[in-house]
C-alpha positions in Angstrom: 19.9 -34.4 0.4 17.7 -31.4 1.1 18.0 -28.5 -1.2 19.0 -25.2 0.2 17.3 -23.0 -2.4 19.2 -19.8 -2.5 19.5 -19.7 1.2 15.9 -20.4 1.8 16.7 -23.3 4.1 13.9 -25.5 2.9 14.0 -29.1 3.9 12.4 -30.4 0.8 13.7 -32.2 -2.3 10.9 -32.9 -4.7 11.5 -32.1 -8.4 9.8 -28.7 -8.0 12.7 -27.6 -5.8 14.9 -27.5 -8.9 12.6 -24.8 -10.1 13.0 -22.8 -6.9 16.8 -23.1 -7.3 16.5 -21.8 -10.9 14.8 -18.6 -9.7 16.9 -18.2 -6.6 20.1 -18.3 -8.6 18.8 -15.6 -10.9 17.2 -13.4 -8.2 19.9 -10.6 -8.4 19.1 -10.2 -12.1 15.4 -10.2 -11.4 15.8 -7.5 -8.8 17.9 -5.4 -11.2 15.1 -5.6 -13.8 12.5 -4.9 -11.2 14.3 -1.8 -10.0 14.4 -0.6 -13.6 10.7 -1.2 -14.0 9.7 0.5 -10.7 11.8 3.5 -11.7 9.5 4.0 -14.7 6.6 5.7 -13.0 3.3 4.7 -14.5 0.3 6.4 -12.9 -2.9 5.4 -14.8 -3.3 7.7 -17.7 0.3 8.7 -18.1 0.7 7.5 -21.7 4.4 8.3 -21.9 5.2 6.4 -18.7 3.2 3.4 -20.0 5.0 3.6 -23.3 8.4 3.5 -21.5 7.3 0.5 -19.4 6.1 -1.3 -22.5 9.4 -0.7 -24.2 11.3 -2.3 -21.3 8.9 -5.2 -21.1 9.1 -5.8 -24.8 12.9 -6.0 -24.5 12.7 -8.4 -21.6 10.2 -10.6 -23.6 12.3 -10.7 -26.8 12.5 -14.2 -28.2 10.1 -15.7 -25.7 6.9 -15.4 -27.6 5.0 -13.3 -30.1 4.6 -9.8 -28.8 1.9 -7.5 -30.1 1.3 -3.9 -29.1 -2.1 -2.3 -29.2 -2.8 1.3 -28.2 -5.5 1.9 -25.6 -6.6 5.6 -26.1 -5.8 7.8 -23.1 -3.9 5.1 -21.3 -1.1 3.7 -23.4 -0.1 0.4 -25.0 -1.5 -3.0 -24.1 1.0 -5.8 -24.7 -0.3 -9.2 -25.9 2.2 -12.1 -25.8 1.4 -15.5 -27.2 3.4 -18.7 -26.9 1.9 -21.9 -28.4 1.9 -25.1 -26.4 -0.1 -28.2 -25.8 -3.1 -29.4 -23.7 -5.0 -26.5 -22.1 -5.3 -22.9 -23.0 -4.2 -20.4 -20.2 -4.6 -16.6 -20.0 -2.2 -14.7 -17.7 -3.0 -11.2 -16.7 -1.0 -8.3 -15.3 -1.2 -4.5 -15.4 1.5 -1.9 -15.9 -0.3 1.1 -14.3 -0.1 2.1 -10.6 -2.1 4.4 -8.3 1.0 6.6 -7.6 1.3 10.1 -9.1 4.8 10.7 -10.5 7.2 11.9 -7.8 5.0 10.7 -4.9 7.8 8.7 -3.4 10.9 10.6 -2.2 12.9 7.3 -2.3 11.5 5.3 -5.2 13.6 2.1 -4.4 14.7 0.8 -1.1 16.0 -2.7 -0.1 16.4 -3.4 3.6 15.9 -6.3 6.0 14.8 -8.7 3.3 12.1 -6.4 1.8 12.0 -4.0 -1.1 9.9 -0.8 -1.2 8.8 1.3 -4.2 5.8 2.8 -5.9 3.7 -0.1 -7.4 6.2 -2.7 -6.4 3.6 -4.9 -4.7 0.6 -3.8 -6.9 1.8 -5.1 -9.2 5.2 -4.6 -10.9 6.9 -7.5 -9.0 4.2 -9.9 -10.2 4.3 -8.3 -13.7 7.9 -9.3 -13.9 7.1 -12.9 -13.0 5.8 -13.3 -16.6 9.0 -12.8 -18.6 10.8 -15.0 -16.1 8.1 -17.7 -16.5 8.8 -17.7 -20.2 12.5 -17.8 -19.7 12.1 -20.8 -17.4 9.9 -22.6 -20.0 12.6 -21.9 -22.6 15.5 -23.1 -20.5 13.8 -26.1 -18.9 12.1 -27.4 -22.1 9.1 -28.2 -20.0 5.7 -28.8 -21.7 3.2 -26.0 -21.2 -0.3 -25.1 -22.4 -1.1 -22.5 -25.1 -0.3 -19.2 -23.3 -1.8 -15.8 -23.9 -0.5 -12.9 -21.7 -2.2 -9.5 -21.5 -0.3 -6.6 -19.9 -2.8 -3.7 -19.6 -2.3 0.0 -18.8 -5.6 0.9 -17.2 -6.5 -1.7 -14.5 -6.4 0.8 -11.6 -9.2 2.8 -13.4 -11.4 -0.2 -14.0 -9.9 -1.5 -17.3 -12.3 0.6 -19.3 -10.1 0.5 -22.4 -8.8 -3.1 -22.0 -12.0 -4.8 -20.9 -13.1 -6.1 -24.3 -9.7 -7.6 -25.0 -9.6 -9.2 -21.6 -13.1 -10.8 -22.1 -12.2 -12.0 -25.7 -9.1 -13.6 -24.4 -10.9 -15.2 -21.4 -13.5 -16.6 -23.8 -10.8 -18.5 -25.6 -9.1 -19.8 -22.4 -9.6 -22.8 -20.2 -8.2 -20.9 -17.2 -7.2 -17.4 -16.2 -4.2 -16.8 -13.8 -3.8 -13.3 -12.4 -0.5 -12.0 -11.2 -1.9 -9.6 -8.6 0.0 -10.0 -5.3 -0.8 -12.7 -2.8 -2.3 -11.7 0.5 0.1 -10.5 3.2 0.0 -14.1 4.6 0.9 -15.5 1.1 -2.5 -17.0 0.3 -4.2 -17.1 -3.1 -7.3 -15.2 -4.0 -10.3 -17.2 -5.1 -13.0 -14.6 -4.5 -13.1 -10.8 -4.7 -15.9 -8.3 -4.1 -17.6 -6.7 -7.1 -17.2 -2.9 -6.9 -18.9 0.1 -8.3 -19.4 3.9 -7.8 -22.7 5.7 -7.6 -23.4 9.5 -7.5 -26.5 11.0 -6.1 -27.2 14.6 -7.0 -29.7 16.3 -4.6 -31.5 19.3 -5.8 -33.3 21.6 -3.3 -34.4 25.3 -3.5 -32.3 28.2 -2.4 -33.5 30.9 0.0 -32.1 33.4 2.5 -31.4 31.6 5.7 -32.1 34.6 7.8 -35.1 36.2 6.0 -37.2 33.3 4.6 -35.6 29.8 5.3 -39.1 28.3 5.1 -39.1 29.1 1.3 -36.1 26.9 0.7 -35.6 23.2 0.4 -32.3 22.3 2.1 -30.3 19.9 -0.1 -27.9 19.2 2.8 -30.7 18.0 5.0 -32.1 15.9 2.2 -28.6 14.4 1.6 -28.3 13.5 5.3 -31.6 11.6 5.0 -30.3 9.8 1.9 -27.0 8.8 3.6 -28.9 7.1 6.4 -31.2 5.4 4.0 -28.5 4.0 1.8 -26.6 2.7 4.8 -29.7 0.6 5.5 -28.8 -1.3 2.3 -25.6 -2.6 3.8 -25.5 -6.2 5.0 -22.5 -6.8 7.2 -22.8 -10.6 7.5 -23.0 -10.8 3.7 -20.0 -8.4 3.3 -22.1 -5.9 1.3 -20.9 -2.3 2.0 -22.0 1.2 1.1 -19.5 4.0 1.5 -20.8 7.5 1.1 -17.3 8.8 1.2 -17.4 12.1 -0.7 -20.1 14.8 -0.2 -20.0 18.4 -1.5 -22.5 21.2 -1.9 -24.0 24.4 -0.7 -22.8 27.9 -1.6 -22.8 30.0 1.6 -23.6 29.6 5.2 -26.5 32.1 5.0 -28.1 30.5 2.0 -30.3 27.4 2.1 -28.3 24.8 0.1 -29.8 24.0 -3.2 -27.4 21.4 -4.5 -25.4 18.5 -2.9 -23.5 15.7 -4.5 -22.8 12.3 -2.8 -20.3 9.9 -4.2 -20.6 6.3 -3.0 -18.4 3.3 -3.2 -20.3 0.0 -3.3 -19.1 -3.6 -2.9 -20.6 -7.0 -2.8 -19.3 -10.6 -2.7 -22.1 -12.1 -4.9 -24.0 -11.3 -8.0 -27.3 -11.7 -6.0 -26.2 -9.1 -3.5 -24.9 -6.8 -6.2 -28.3 -6.8 -7.9 -30.1 -6.2 -4.6 -27.8 -3.2 -3.7 -28.0 -1.8 -7.2 -31.8 -1.9 -7.2 -32.0 -0.4 -3.7 -29.8 2.6 -4.6 -31.8 3.3 -7.8 -35.1 3.1 -5.9 -34.1 5.9 -3.4 -36.8 8.7 -3.3 -36.7 12.1 -1.7 -37.5 12.4 2.0 -38.1 16.1 1.9 -41.0 17.8 0.1 -39.8 19.7 -2.9 -36.4 17.9 -3.1 -35.3 16.1 -6.2 -32.8 13.2 -6.6 -30.8 12.0 -9.5 -29.1 8.6 -9.0 -26.4 7.5 -11.4 -23.9 4.8 -11.2 -22.2 1.7 -12.6 -20.3 -1.4 -11.4 -16.8 -1.3 -12.9 -16.2 -5.0 -11.9 -18.7 -7.8 -11.1 -18.1 -10.1 -8.1 -15.5 -12.8 -8.5 -17.3 -15.9 -7.4 -15.3 -19.2 -7.5 -16.7 -21.9 -9.8 -16.2 -25.6 -9.2 -13.4 -25.6 -11.7 -11.7 -22.6 -10.0 -11.8 -24.5 -6.7 -10.1 -27.5 -8.3 -7.6 -25.2 -10.0 -6.7 -23.8 -6.6 -6.4 -27.3 -5.2 -3.9 -28.1 -7.9 -1.9 -25.0 -7.0 -2.2 -25.9 -3.3 -0.6 -29.3 -4.0 2.3 -27.8 -5.9 2.7 -25.2 -3.1 2.9 -28.0 -0.6 5.9 -29.5 -2.5 7.5 -26.1 -2.3 6.9 -25.8 1.5 4.0 -23.4 1.1 0.8 -23.8 3.1 -1.5 -22.1 0.7 -5.1 -21.3 1.7 -7.9 -19.8 -0.4 -8.7 -16.2 0.4 -11.5 -13.8 -0.3 -10.3 -10.2 -0.9 -12.3 -7.0 -0.7 -10.5 -5.3 -3.6 -11.2 -6.1 -7.2 -9.0 -6.9 -10.2 -9.3 -8.1 -13.8 -9.8 -11.5 -12.3 -13.4 -10.3 -11.5 -14.0 -9.9 -15.2 -12.6 -13.3 -16.3 -14.4 -15.2 -13.4 -17.7 -13.4 -14.1 -17.4 -14.4 -17.8 -17.2 -18.0 -16.8 -13.5 -18.7 -17.1 -12.1 -20.5 -14.0 -9.8 -17.9 -12.4 -7.1 -18.0 -9.8 -5.7 -14.7 -8.5 -2.9 -13.6 -6.2 -0.1 -15.5 -8.0 2.3 -12.6 -7.6 4.6 -11.8 -4.7 4.1 -11.8 -1.0 4.2 -8.3 0.6 1.9 -5.7 2.0 0.9 -2.0 1.9 -0.8 -1.8 -1.5 -1.7 1.9 -2.3 0.2 3.2 0.7 3.7 4.5 1.3 4.6 1.3 3.1 4.1 -0.8 -0.1 6.7 -3.5 -0.2 7.5 -7.1 -1.2 9.3 -9.9 0.7 12.4 -10.6 -1.3 13.2 -14.0 0.1 9.8 -15.4 -1.0 10.2 -14.4 -4.6 11.9 -17.7 -5.8 9.2 -19.9 -4.4 6.4 -17.7 -5.7 7.9 -17.7 -9.2 8.4 -21.5 -8.9 4.7 -21.8 -7.9 3.6 -20.0 -11.0 6.0 -21.9 -13.2 5.0 -25.4 -11.9 1.3 -24.6 -12.0 1.5 -23.4 -15.6 3.5 -26.4 -16.7 1.0 -28.7 -15.0 -1.8 -27.2 -17.1 -0.2 -28.8 -20.2 -2.3 -31.8 -19.1 -5.7 -31.3 -20.7 -8.3 -30.1 -18.2 -10.6 -33.1 -19.0 -7.9 -35.4 -17.6 -7.9 -34.0 -14.1 -11.0 -31.9 -13.5 -14.0 -33.6 -11.9 -17.1 -34.3 -13.9 -18.9 -31.5 -12.1 -16.2 -29.0 -13.1 -16.1 -30.3 -16.6 -19.8 -30.0 -16.9 -19.7 -26.3 -15.8 -17.0 -25.6 -18.4 -19.0 -27.3 -21.1 -22.0 -25.2 -20.1 -19.9 -22.1 -20.4 -18.7 -23.1 -23.9 -22.2 -23.8 -25.1 -23.5 -20.5 -23.7 
C-alpha cells in the first residue's frame, strides 16, 4: 500500500517513507515552534535578540544532546550541541542571525496557500529548526547515527568573523559537513558556491576652484571613473567571476574639483584560481591620471566552495535517499556564500542546501513551502542516519585518498 504522508499524496512505500510520516504527523508542532523562533527578531549584531533565540533553541534541544553556550563578542551566543554515535563524524551548521532589521516586516508571520512568510524564515530559521527535530527523530526511532556536532552561530550574515575559528576547528574533526541553508527554489542541493569578498579603493586627487583654476586640480571623480572601467576588465563572465563597484561616494561641492572618492566593490569567483587572479588584479591597479593616488584595501570573507570527490559522492548518497522520498535532486552551484564555503575550503566534504524549499531570501517575499517540509526533514534524517556507516565502507578509493591527504595535511 502506498503511504499518503501527511496528505503529500506520494505513491512510494520504501522504509524512508515512515520517516516522512513521522515529520508530517508533527508538522503542526514544528510550525508553532517556527513561528515562535521567527517572532524573535535577530538581525546580525543584536545581542539581546540572539540571546532570546538561543534561549528558545536551548529549551527545544533539552535532553537531546550536550548543549554548550559560548559568547561571540558583539554578536551573541554560539550554541554547540554534541551527540555521540558510531561510524563517521558529522558537523551540522546553522545560523540564528538574519539580514532583517527589527520591525522591517509589518506582518512578521503569514501562512497562506501552502506557504509561510516571515523575516529570516527561508534564510534560515526553518532550516535551523530542522536540527532539534532531527535529534528528536533519532531519539524516538532509535536509529544508529554518527558522532554529531552542531554549531548554531550568531554572525553568518556578516561573514562569521567571530565564529570562524570554531567552525574550522569543528570541520577539522569531522568527516563531513552538512549545512542547513535553504535548498534552491527548485529544491536542489548546493555543492558549489562562489567565494565572496569586498574591496575598497580610496582615490585621492587635488582640490581646486572649478571656475578659476580647474587645471590646478586632480579630479578624483574622473580617476574613479577610469578605475571602475579598469576593474570591470577583470570580470570573466564565462568563468562566473564578477566585479561589482556598487557604492561610490566623494566630492564636496559642484564648484570644487573633487579631491577624494571612495569605491566599494563586491567580488565573487567560483574557483580559488579565479579568486587569486581577481585579487591580484585589483591590488595591481594604478592611477590613470597624473597626480592621482590610489589606496586599494580588501579581503575575502569566504573562499570558493569547490566540490571534492568525496563531496560529490556524499551528494550522490543524498540523491539516492531523495529518490526514495520522491525527490529528484540535482546538484546546484549558487552565487551566494555560506559557512559551507569555510568547511569545503578547509578540506571537509560539504553538502549545503539541506534546509527547506522556498524563495525570496533577503527580500520581503521570503517564504517557505510548507508541504515540502516533512520530506526535507526526512531527507536530512535519513542522510544523517546513513552516515553511521563508516566512510571507508562506501566512498570510492579516490575519495578516500583525498580525505587521507586532508588528514595528513
